[in-house]
C-alpha positions in Angstrom: 37.0 -28.7 18.8 34.7 -26.2 20.4 31.1 -26.5 19.6 29.4 -23.9 17.4 27.5 -22.5 20.4 30.7 -22.3 22.4 32.5 -20.3 19.7 29.5 -17.9 19.1 29.7 -14.6 21.0 26.9 -14.2 23.5 23.8 -12.6 22.0 24.5 -13.7 18.4 21.9 -16.1 17.1 22.6 -18.9 14.7 21.2 -19.1 11.2 19.4 -22.3 12.3 17.7 -20.4 15.0 16.7 -17.7 12.7 15.3 -20.2 10.2 13.3 -21.8 13.0 11.8 -18.5 14.1 10.8 -17.6 10.6 9.1 -20.9 9.9 7.2 -20.8 13.2 6.0 -17.3 12.4 4.8 -18.2 9.0 3.2 -21.5 10.1 1.0 -19.4 12.4 -0.2 -17.2 9.6 -3.5 -18.2 8.0 -3.3 -19.2 4.3 -3.6 -16.2 2.1 -4.8 -18.0 -1.0 -3.4 -17.8 -4.5 -2.6 -14.4 -5.9 -3.7 -13.5 -9.5 -0.7 -13.1 -11.8 -2.1 -10.0 -13.4 -1.6 -8.0 -10.2 1.2 -10.1 -8.7 3.8 -7.5 -7.7 1.3 -5.2 -5.9 -0.7 -8.1 -4.5 2.4 -9.7 -2.9 3.4 -6.2 -1.5 0.0 -5.8 0.0 -0.1 -9.3 1.5 3.3 -8.8 3.2 2.4 -5.3 4.3 -0.7 -6.7 6.0 1.3 -9.4 7.7 3.8 -6.8 9.0 1.4 -4.0 10.1 -1.0 -6.3 11.9 1.4 -8.4 14.0 1.5 -11.7 12.1 5.3 -11.5 12.2 7.2 -10.9 15.4 9.6 -7.9 15.6 13.1 -8.7 14.4 12.0 -12.0 13.0 13.9 -13.2 9.9 12.0 -13.0 6.5 13.1 -16.0 4.4 12.2 -15.2 0.8 11.7 -18.9 -0.2 9.5 -19.5 2.8 7.4 -16.4 2.1 7.0 -17.4 -1.5 5.7 -20.8 -0.6 3.3 -19.3 1.9 1.9 -17.0 -0.8 2.1 -19.6 -3.5 4.2 -17.4 -5.8 7.8 -17.5 -7.1 10.6 -15.8 -5.0 11.0 -12.9 -7.5 7.9 -10.9 -6.5 8.6 -11.5 -2.8 12.1 -10.2 -3.2 10.8 -7.1 -5.1 8.1 -6.5 -2.4 10.6 -6.7 0.5 12.9 -4.2 -1.3 9.9 -1.8 -1.5 8.9 -2.5 2.1 12.4 -1.5 3.3 11.5 2.1 2.5 8.6 1.9 4.9 10.8 1.1 7.9 8.8 -2.0 8.6 11.6 -4.2 7.1 15.3 -3.9 7.3 18.1 -5.7 5.3 21.5 -6.5 6.7 24.5 -7.8 4.9 24.8 -11.6 4.9 21.6 -11.9 6.9 18.9 -10.9 4.5 15.6 -9.3 5.4 14.2 -9.1 8.9 11.1 -7.5 10.5 12.1 -4.2 12.0 12.8 -4.3 15.7 10.6 -2.4 18.3 10.9 1.4 18.2 13.1 3.0 20.8 11.8 5.8 23.0 14.0 8.2 21.0 12.5 7.1 17.7 8.9 7.5 19.1 9.8 11.0 20.3 11.1 11.9 16.9 8.0 10.5 15.2 5.8 12.6 17.4 7.9 15.7 16.6 7.5 15.0 12.9 3.8 14.6 13.2 3.5 17.9 15.2 5.4 19.8 12.5 3.3 18.4 9.6 -0.1 17.8 11.1 -0.4 21.1 12.9 0.5 22.9 9.6 -2.0 20.7 7.7 -4.8 21.6 10.2 -4.1 25.3 9.8 -4.3 25.0 6.0 -7.4 22.7 6.0 -9.3 25.3 8.0 -9.0 27.6 5.0 -11.5 25.1 3.3 -13.6 24.5 6.3 -16.9 24.1 4.4 -15.4 21.2 2.4 -13.6 19.8 5.4 -16.4 19.7 8.0 -18.8 17.1 6.4 -16.0 14.6 5.7 -14.6 15.1 9.2 -18.0 14.6 10.8 -18.3 11.2 9.0 -14.8 10.2 9.9 -15.3 11.0 13.6 -18.6 9.0 13.6 -16.8 6.0 12.2 -13.9 6.4 14.7 -16.3 6.7 17.6 -18.3 3.7 16.5 -15.1 1.6 16.1 -14.1 2.6 19.7 -17.4 1.4 21.1 -17.1 -1.9 19.2 -13.5 -2.3 20.5 -14.7 -1.9 24.1 -17.2 -4.7 23.6 -14.7 -7.0 21.8 -14.5 -10.7 22.6 -11.3 -12.8 22.4 -12.5 -14.2 19.1 -12.9 -10.8 17.4 -10.6 -8.5 19.3 -7.9 -8.5 16.7 -10.3 -7.5 13.9 -11.9 -4.8 16.0 -8.6 -3.4 17.0 -7.5 -3.3 13.4 -10.7 -1.5 12.4 -10.3 1.0 15.3 -6.7 1.9 14.2 -7.8 2.3 10.6 -10.6 4.7 11.6 -8.4 6.5 14.0 -5.9 7.2 11.2 -8.7 8.0 8.7 -9.8 11.0 10.9 -6.3 12.5 10.5 -6.3 11.6 6.8 -9.4 13.7 6.2 -7.6 16.8 7.5 -4.6 16.0 5.3 -6.8 15.5 2.3 -8.2 19.0 2.7 -5.0 20.8 3.5 -4.5 21.8 -0.1 -0.9 20.6 -0.2 -0.2 17.2 -1.7 3.4 17.2 -0.3 2.2 17.6 3.3 -0.3 14.8 2.8 2.4 12.5 1.3 4.8 13.2 4.1 2.3 12.1 6.8 1.2 9.1 4.8 4.8 8.0 4.8 4.8 8.3 8.6 1.7 6.1 8.9 3.9 3.0 8.7 5.9 4.3 11.6 2.7 5.0 13.6 1.9 1.3 13.1 5.3 0.3 14.5 4.9 2.6 17.5 1.5 1.0 18.3 3.0 -2.5 18.0 5.9 -1.4 20.3 3.8 0.1 23.1 0.7 -2.1 22.6 -1.7 0.9 22.7 -5.3 0.2 21.8 -8.1 -0.5 24.3 -6.9 1.8 27.1 -6.0 4.6 24.7 -9.3 4.6 22.7 -11.6 6.6 24.9 -9.0 9.3 25.3 -8.2 9.5 21.6 -11.9 9.7 20.8 -12.3 12.6 23.2 -9.4 14.4 21.7 -10.7 13.9 18.2 -14.1 15.2 19.4 -12.4 18.4 20.6 -10.7 18.9 17.2 -14.1 18.4 15.5 -15.8 20.9 17.8 -13.2 23.4 16.9 -13.7 22.8 13.2 -17.5 23.1 13.7 -17.0 26.5 15.3 -14.8 27.5 12.4 -12.2 28.6 14.9 -8.8 28.0 13.1 -6.7 28.9 16.1 -8.5 26.5 18.4 -8.4 23.7 15.8 -4.7 24.1 15.4 -4.1 24.1 19.2 -6.4 21.0 19.8 -4.5 19.1 17.1 -1.2 20.2 18.6 -2.4 19.0 22.1 -3.7 15.7 20.7 -0.4 14.8 18.9 1.6 15.9 22.0 -0.6 13.7 24.3 -0.1 10.7 22.0 3.6 11.2 22.5 3.2 11.3 26.3 1.0 8.3 26.4 3.3 6.3 24.1 6.3 7.1 26.3 4.5 6.2 29.5 3.2 2.9 28.1 6.6 2.0 26.8 8.2 2.7 30.2 5.6 0.5 31.9 6.5 -2.4 29.6 10.3 -2.2 30.3 
């Protein structure tokens, strides 16, 4: 009788292999501590979201519910519920007879579509936020200062703290955009881009952007801020359009270098 590996089509992995990969990924994850029962569903969701967005689990790795439950010291039920919610973010996918898996790396086509979606939404949000420039400017000044500071800290990172500093940098980078969304006066625009933030994380994981991109991103954010300071709505819209377009180009170039 032919062996299991001989019968299996090339490129198809065994369940034993998947289980091994899942266990290795979770074993490498620091203990998260016991979660309080009163906030169990949201706490489990937040813990898994943190693991997914900050690279503790490899792309396309299997997500064994029982294994995750043991790692979080909870029952399988809240883990199953959290994974179902996370499927809507695009960070997790579920396939028949295979269960849940971490989403695979984004394709160039997906990254291009993400940039197009951001252009449509964020450029419109910038135009609307400029109608409330007196309220927008102080918050944007503070957000830019934090982003610039996080970029400086990232440039001086050591191997011991580089992960934490990169995480802070990405959070402050997105927070700058979030300020504009918060002042656009349209909750549906803000929600639309917030949903895209998960995809932005996936894109960054795919292309590995961070240290090399930071000085350019800070410079482009500064140009947006200067346009807002001058109360020039047309200039603010065009600098935002240029920034998001440039992110698309840099993502594509970095992805091609890695192939």
